[in-house]
C-alpha positions in Angstrom: 12.5 -75.0 -102.1 11.1 -74.2 -105.5 12.0 -76.1 -108.6 13.0 -74.5 -111.9 11.0 -77.3 -113.7 7.4 -77.3 -114.6 5.2 -80.3 -113.7 5.4 -81.4 -117.3 9.2 -81.2 -117.3 9.3 -83.2 -114.1 7.0 -85.9 -115.5 9.3 -86.2 -118.6 12.4 -86.4 -116.5 10.9 -89.1 -114.3 9.6 -91.1 -117.3 13.2 -91.1 -118.6 14.6 -92.1 -115.3 12.1 -94.9 -114.5 13.8 -97.7 -116.5 17.1 -97.0 -114.6 15.4 -96.8 -111.3 13.8 -100.2 -112.0 17.0 -101.7 -113.3 19.2 -100.6 -110.3 16.6 -100.9 -107.6 18.1 -102.7 -104.5 21.5 -102.7 -106.2 24.7 -101.2 -104.7 25.9 -98.3 -106.8 29.6 -97.3 -106.3 30.2 -93.6 -107.0 33.6 -92.1 -107.4 33.7 -88.6 -106.0 36.5 -86.2 -106.4 38.1 -83.7 -108.7 36.2 -80.6 -109.7 33.0 -81.8 -108.0 34.8 -81.1 -104.7 35.9 -77.6 -105.6 32.7 -75.6 -105.2 30.0 -75.7 -102.5 27.1 -75.7 -105.0 28.6 -78.8 -106.7 29.1 -80.6 -103.4 25.5 -79.8 -102.4 24.1 -81.0 -105.7 26.1 -84.2 -105.4 24.9 -84.9 -101.9 21.2 -84.3 -103.1 21.7 -86.8 -106.0 23.1 -89.4 -103.6 20.2 -89.0 -101.3 17.8 -89.3 -104.3 19.4 -92.6 -105.3 18.8 -93.9 -101.8 15.2 -92.7 -101.8 14.4 -94.5 -105.0 15.7 -97.8 -103.6 19.4 -97.9 -104.6 22.3 -98.4 -102.2 24.9 -95.7 -103.1 28.4 -96.1 -101.8 30.7 -93.1 -102.3 34.4 -93.5 -102.7 36.9 -90.8 -102.8 38.4 -90.4 -106.3 41.7 -89.2 -105.1 43.2 -86.6 -107.4 45.6 -83.7 -106.7 44.2 -82.6 -103.4 44.3 -86.1 -101.9 47.8 -86.6 -103.3 49.1 -83.4 -101.8 47.5 -84.1 -98.4 48.9 -87.7 -98.4 52.4 -86.3 -99.1 52.0 -84.0 -96.1 50.8 -86.8 -93.8 53.1 -89.5 -95.2 56.1 -88.1 -97.1 57.2 -91.5 -98.3 53.8 -92.6 -99.6 53.7 -93.6 -103.3 50.7 -93.5 -105.6 49.7 -97.0 -106.6 49.2 -95.8 -110.2 52.7 -94.5 -110.3 54.1 -97.9 -109.3 52.3 -99.4 -112.3 53.1 -96.6 -114.7 49.6 -95.3 -114.6 49.9 -92.2 -112.4 51.2 -88.8 -113.0 
């Protein structure tokens, strides 16, 4: 796999990322995943690579589903009486 970045660009990107890598090393990072990131294959693949990178640099990523329209529709199909917790509290659609 070839990268679109030159060695100098990669070094710059890493130098900017290093403080965050150090700050969040050995920490659990919760990532909400859903919405448009789930609509196209290239976005899903990029997301998966980013999560793997977080693990490789010493973080502990935990991915949670963000819900959204697709999850809501599927939930309705599986459980027609299911309510959205946000709706019950006046925060939903």
